[in-house]
C-alpha positions as CSV (number, residue, x, y, z in Angstrom):
1,M,-3.8,-6.5,10.1
2,N,-3.4,-6.8,6.3
3,I,-4.5,-3.6,4.5
4,A,-4.8,-4.1,0.7
5,F,-4.7,-1.1,-1.7
6,W,-6.6,-1.8,-4.9
7,S,-8.4,0.1,-7.7
8,M,-10.9,-1.0,-10.3
9,Y,-8.9,0.5,-13.1
10,A,-5.1,0.8,-13.6
11,G,-3.5,4.2,-13.6
12,R,-6.5,6.2,-12.4
13,G,-6.6,5.9,-8.6
14,S,-2.9,6.5,-7.8
15,T,-3.0,3.2,-5.9
16,S,0.7,2.7,-5.4
17,G,1.5,6.3,-4.5
18,N,-1.4,6.4,-2.0
19,M,-0.2,3.1,-0.4
20,L,3.3,4.5,-0.1
21,A,2.1,7.8,1.4
22,V,-0.2,6.1,3.9
23,S,2.2,3.3,5.0
24,I,5.1,5.7,5.6
25,M,2.9,8.3,7.3
26,S,1.5,5.6,9.6
27,S,5.1,4.8,10.8
28,L,6.3,8.4,11.0
29,V,3.2,9.7,12.9
30,Y,1.7,6.7,14.7
31,S,5.0,4.6,15.1
32,V,3.3,1.7,13.3
33,K,5.5,-1.3,12.8
34,G,4.7,-3.4,9.7
35,I,5.6,-4.8,6.3
36,I,5.0,-3.4,2.8
37,M,4.4,-5.9,0.0
38,Q,4.0,-5.0,-3.7
39,L,2.1,-7.2,-6.2
40,D,1.5,-4.4,-8.8
41,Y,4.3,-5.0,-11.3
42,C,3.3,-2.1,-13.4
43,S,4.3,0.5,-10.8
44,K,7.8,1.6,-9.8
45,A,9.3,-1.2,-7.8
46,I,9.4,-0.5,-4.1
47,D,13.1,-1.5,-4.1
48,D,13.8,1.7,-6.0
49,V,11.3,3.8,-4.1
50,F,13.0,3.4,-0.7
51,E,16.6,3.5,-1.9
52,S,18.7,5.6,-4.3
53,R,19.4,4.0,-7.6
54,K,23.1,3.4,-6.7
55,T,22.1,1.8,-3.4
56,T,19.3,-0.2,-5.1
57,N,21.8,-1.6,-7.6
58,L,24.0,-2.8,-4.7
59,L,21.1,-4.3,-2.9
60,M,19.8,-6.1,-5.9
61,E,23.3,-7.5,-6.5
62,E,23.7,-8.7,-2.9
63,Y,20.1,-9.9,-2.2
64,A,18.5,-10.8,-5.5
65,Y,21.4,-12.4,-7.3
66,Y,23.3,-14.0,-4.5
67,N,20.7,-14.7,-1.8
68,K,17.6,-14.4,-3.9
69,R,15.8,-12.7,-1.1
70,G,12.3,-11.3,-1.4
71,L,8.8,-12.3,-2.5
72,D,10.0,-14.9,-5.0
73,Q,12.1,-16.7,-2.3
74,I,9.1,-16.8,0.0
75,L,6.9,-18.2,-2.8
76,L,9.5,-20.8,-3.7
77,K,9.8,-21.9,-0.1
78,E,6.0,-22.1,0.3
79,Q,5.9,-24.5,-2.7
80,L,8.6,-26.7,-1.2
81,E,7.6,-26.7,2.5
82,H,5.6,-25.0,5.2
83,I,6.4,-21.3,5.6
84,E,6.7,-19.6,9.0
85,V,7.0,-16.0,10.3
86,S,10.8,-16.3,10.2
87,D,10.6,-16.9,6.4
88,I,8.8,-13.7,6.0
89,L,11.1,-11.7,8.2
90,D,14.2,-13.2,6.7
91,N,13.1,-11.9,3.3
92,T,12.4,-8.3,4.3
93,M,14.5,-5.2,4.2
94,P,14.2,-2.2,6.5
95,V,12.8,1.1,5.3
96,R,15.3,3.6,6.6
97,D,14.2,6.0,9.3
98,T,10.9,4.2,9.9
99,Y,9.6,1.2,11.7
100,M,8.5,-0.4,8.4
101,S,10.2,-3.0,6.3
102,Y,9.4,-4.2,2.8
103,I,9.6,-7.4,0.8
104,P,11.7,-7.0,-2.4
105,V,9.5,-7.3,-5.4
106,S,8.7,-10.5,-7.3
107,R,9.9,-11.4,-10.8
108,R,7.4,-14.1,-11.2
109,V,4.1,-12.3,-10.6
110,K,3.9,-10.7,-14.0
111,A,4.7,-13.9,-15.8
112,G,2.3,-16.0,-13.7
113,I,-0.4,-13.6,-12.7
114,N,-3.1,-16.2,-12.8
115,N,-0.9,-19.2,-12.0
116,K,-2.7,-21.4,-9.4
117,E,0.5,-22.1,-7.4
118,L,1.3,-18.4,-7.2
119,I,-2.2,-17.6,-6.1
120,T,-2.2,-20.4,-3.5
121,G,1.2,-19.2,-2.2
122,T,0.0,-15.6,-2.0
123,K,-3.0,-16.7,0.2
124,K,-0.7,-18.5,2.6
125,I,1.7,-15.6,2.7
126,M,-1.2,-13.3,3.6
127,H,-2.0,-15.4,6.7
128,I,1.6,-15.5,7.9
129,L,2.1,-11.8,7.1
130,N,-0.5,-11.0,9.8
131,E,1.8,-12.7,12.4
132,A,4.9,-10.9,11.1
133,G,3.7,-7.3,11.1
134,K,1.2,-5.3,13.2
135,F,-0.2,-3.5,10.2
136,N,0.9,-4.6,6.7
137,F,0.3,-2.7,3.5
138,I,-0.2,-4.5,0.2
139,D,-0.1,-2.9,-3.2
140,C,-2.5,-4.9,-5.4
141,I,-2.7,-5.2,-9.2
142,S,-5.7,-3.1,-10.4
143,G,-8.7,-4.7,-12.0
144,D,-10.0,-8.2,-11.8
145,A,-6.7,-10.2,-11.7
146,V,-7.3,-13.5,-9.9
147,I,-4.3,-12.9,-7.6
148,S,-5.8,-9.5,-6.5
149,K,-9.2,-11.2,-5.8
150,A,-7.4,-13.7,-3.5
151,V,-5.7,-10.8,-1.7
152,L,-8.9,-8.9,-1.3
153,K,-10.7,-11.9,0.1
154,N,-8.0,-12.5,2.7
155,A,-7.4,-8.8,3.6
156,D,-8.7,-7.3,6.8
157,V,-9.1,-3.8,5.3
158,I,-9.5,-2.9,1.6
159,V,-8.6,0.6,0.5
160,I,-10.4,1.2,-2.8
161,N,-8.6,3.9,-4.7
162,I,-10.8,5.9,-7.0
163,C,-10.6,9.2,-8.9
164,Q,-13.1,12.0,-9.5
165,G,-15.6,11.0,-12.2
166,M,-15.1,7.2,-11.7
167,D,-18.2,5.1,-11.6
168,I,-18.0,2.8,-8.6
169,S,-21.5,1.5,-8.6
170,E,-20.3,-2.1,-9.1
171,I,-18.1,-2.0,-6.1
172,I,-20.7,-0.3,-3.9
173,S,-23.0,-3.2,-4.6
174,D,-20.4,-5.9,-3.5
175,K,-21.4,-6.5,0.1
176,D,-18.3,-8.7,0.9
177,I,-15.9,-5.9,-0.2
178,M,-17.9,-3.1,1.4
179,K,-17.7,-4.7,4.8
180,K,-14.0,-4.1,4.8
181,A,-13.7,-1.1,2.5
182,V,-12.7,2.5,2.8
183,F,-12.2,4.8,-0.1
184,L,-9.3,7.1,-1.2
185,V,-9.8,9.7,-3.9
186,G,-6.4,9.9,-5.5
187,R,-5.1,12.9,-7.4
188,Y,-7.9,14.9,-5.7
189,D,-8.6,18.3,-7.2
190,N,-10.5,20.8,-5.1
191,N,-11.6,22.6,-8.3
192,S,-13.4,19.7,-9.7
193,D,-17.2,19.7,-10.0
194,E,-17.2,16.3,-8.3
195,S,-16.1,17.0,-4.7
196,V,-15.6,14.4,-2.1
197,S,-18.9,15.5,-0.6
198,T,-20.6,14.9,-4.0
199,I,-19.1,11.4,-4.2
200,R,-20.2,10.6,-0.6
201,K,-23.8,11.6,-1.4
202,K,-23.9,9.9,-4.8
203,Y,-22.8,6.5,-3.4
204,N,-24.0,6.9,0.2
205,I,-20.5,6.6,1.7
206,S,-20.1,7.7,5.3
207,K,-17.7,10.5,6.1
208,E,-15.6,8.1,8.2
209,C,-15.0,5.8,5.2
210,I,-13.6,8.2,2.6
211,G,-10.5,10.3,2.3
212,V,-8.6,12.2,-0.3
213,I,-5.0,12.6,-1.4
214,P,-4.3,15.4,-3.9
215,Y,-1.7,15.2,-6.6
216,N,1.6,16.6,-5.4
217,I,4.5,16.9,-7.8
218,G,7.1,16.9,-5.0
219,F,5.9,13.6,-3.7
220,H,5.8,12.2,-7.2
221,D,9.4,13.2,-7.8
222,A,10.3,11.7,-4.4
223,I,8.9,8.4,-5.5
224,Q,11.0,8.5,-8.6
225,S,14.2,9.5,-6.9
226,G,13.9,7.1,-3.9
227,K,13.3,9.8,-1.3
228,V,9.8,9.2,-0.1
229,V,10.6,9.0,3.6
230,S,12.8,12.1,3.6
231,Y,10.2,14.0,1.7
232,L,7.3,13.2,4.1
233,N,9.6,13.8,7.1
234,K,10.6,17.2,5.7
235,Y,7.0,18.5,5.4
236,I,5.3,16.5,8.2
237,L,5.1,19.7,10.4
238,A,4.4,22.0,7.5
239,K,2.6,25.3,8.3
240,R,-0.6,26.4,6.7
241,S,1.3,28.8,4.6
242,D,3.4,26.0,3.1
243,E,2.4,24.8,-0.4
244,N,2.6,21.2,0.8
245,F,0.4,21.7,3.9
246,Q,-2.8,20.5,2.2
247,F,-1.2,17.4,0.8
248,I,0.4,16.4,4.1
249,N,-2.8,17.2,6.1
250,D,-4.9,15.1,3.7
251,V,-2.4,12.2,3.9
252,F,-2.5,12.4,7.7
253,R,-6.3,12.3,7.8
254,A,-6.4,9.4,5.3
255,T,-3.9,7.5,7.3
256,G,-5.9,7.9,10.5
257,M,-9.1,6.8,8.8
258,I,-7.4,3.6,7.4
259,L,-5.7,2.7,10.7
260,R,-9.0,3.2,12.6
261,K,-10.7,0.9,10.1
262,A,-7.9,-1.6,10.9
263,G,-8.6,-1.4,14.6
264,Y,-5.8,0.9,15.5
265,D,-5.1,1.2,19.2
266,E,-2.3,3.5,20.3
267,N,-1.7,1.4,23.4
268,S,-1.0,-1.7,21.3
269,I,1.4,-0.2,18.9
270,V,5.0,-1.4,19.2
271,S,7.6,1.2,18.5
């Protein structure tokens, strides 16, 4: 199942951070095996998120400069010939201490965001990706970029990342998106006048289709320092008295909601 994370507006829904939290939590708690792909070139590259800067530099030297592994290599091969599952798997790297792997970021997406060949290639990759990983997480470019529209159209589940106070009337009226959609309220603040309950009632969203992820400075710092997995692992059994309990609990609930939307079945998970 391909799960696309997307927001109407850049920088407001914490799309990339939410995708990282949910994808890693799905592996740590539910033993989900899958692939993480990033198209959002404005966010911190996932190559840096999952490795320390020193390790990342070595990886970039070995894979990007010599073997040119990653999304660009897959796109190049797709242009030259038919791509297969092995082409995807050969261009992924493992996320340490999880069942997940990731595709090193593209250097071409930013330059050719609306390039027809790039969009066609991305559509084909989406289909093959479904064969390569059980549950795959895709960080999309926010807004109405053509490449994002192509991903959303071919995704099995769309996680729409919003923030408190955001007008989502336009999305709610899009029947094609709503069939596959769940909502995540990023940087959620319990003290805001617009609670998740208020958002639900305002837009007639069922309780089973909306979750929240509050802002957490520790998780933010973990993204910047390449320690996302260790951070979530450290607090995954946090007690109610722990300052990170609410964050971890909300991520856990959001992850369950998204996996259920994607047809999660614990008997079918490969660990």
